[in-house]
N, C-alpha and C positions, 0 to 999 in steps of 0.2 A: 296444662289442661288435663282435666280428669273426666272420665265418663263413668257413670254408674247406672245400674238398671233400676227401674222403678215402675210403679203401677199408678195409672190415673183412674180414679173411681168415679169420675164425673164432676167432682168438686175439688178434690185435693190430689196432689202427687205424693205418693208414699214411696220413699226410697227402699229398695230391697237390699242395699248394701250400706255399710257404714260410710258416713261422710266425714272425712278427716279434718274439716275446717270448723272452727267455732265462731269465727267472725262473719259478718255479712259479706256476701260475694255476689257478683253478677253471674248469671247462668244463661245458657242457651238450652231451651227445652225442645226436643225433637219428638214428634209423635210418629210412631211406626204404624204402617197399615196392619189391620187385624190378621190378614192372611200371611204376613211375613213372619217366618220362623227362622231363627238363626242362633248359632251358639257363639257366645262371646269368649269362650274358653280358648286358650292358646294351643289346643291340641289339633289344630287344622294342619293338614299336610300341604305345604306350599306347592309341591310338585303336582299334586292332583288338582289344586285350584288353578294353576297356570297352564296345565296341559291343554293344548289346542288353541291357546290364545293368539298364536302367531301363524295360524293355518293360512296358507296361500302366500306367505312372505318369502318362500324359497330360501330359508335360512341355511339349509345344508349346502345348497349350491354356492351361496355367498361365502360360507365358511371355507369350502374346498377351494374356491377361487382365491380367496385371501391367503390360504395356506400355500398354494402354488406360487403366488406372487412373493411371499416371504421366502420360500425355498429358493426361488430364482434369484432374489436379491442377495441372499446369503451366499449362493454359489458364485455370483459375480464378484463378490467382495473377498471371498476366502478361497485361495488355492488349496488349502488343506481339506476342504470339503469337496474336492474334485472339480472345482471351478477354475476359471481364469479371471484375470482382471478385465472383465468386459465393461465397456463404457456405454452400453445401451441404457436409455432412460425409460424404456417400456418393459413389459414382461419379456424377458430375454428368451429367445428360441435358439440362439446360437450356442448356448451352454446347456448340455443335457441335464435334466433334473430327474433323479430317480426317486421313487417313493419307497 
């Protein structure tokens, strides 16, 4: 699938970029609203675009909880990490986990 920019003058669609096909092809034509302005260039910073998209999801708390669970799991399984062979199936509180 290929997307190119063009202009509709009221009777014809004029491509603003080269069309790399010589043979007849099916196309889907999308008309943008006049007040919509955007840049199709790949110089968009994805961090800026995505910043704030998960507001209210409490991702930091979820990440820290998962990290504590991982550390507790590793501590239960590995005596070399300061743990013992605990058999708890939940987040273990009998094995101290240090940050």
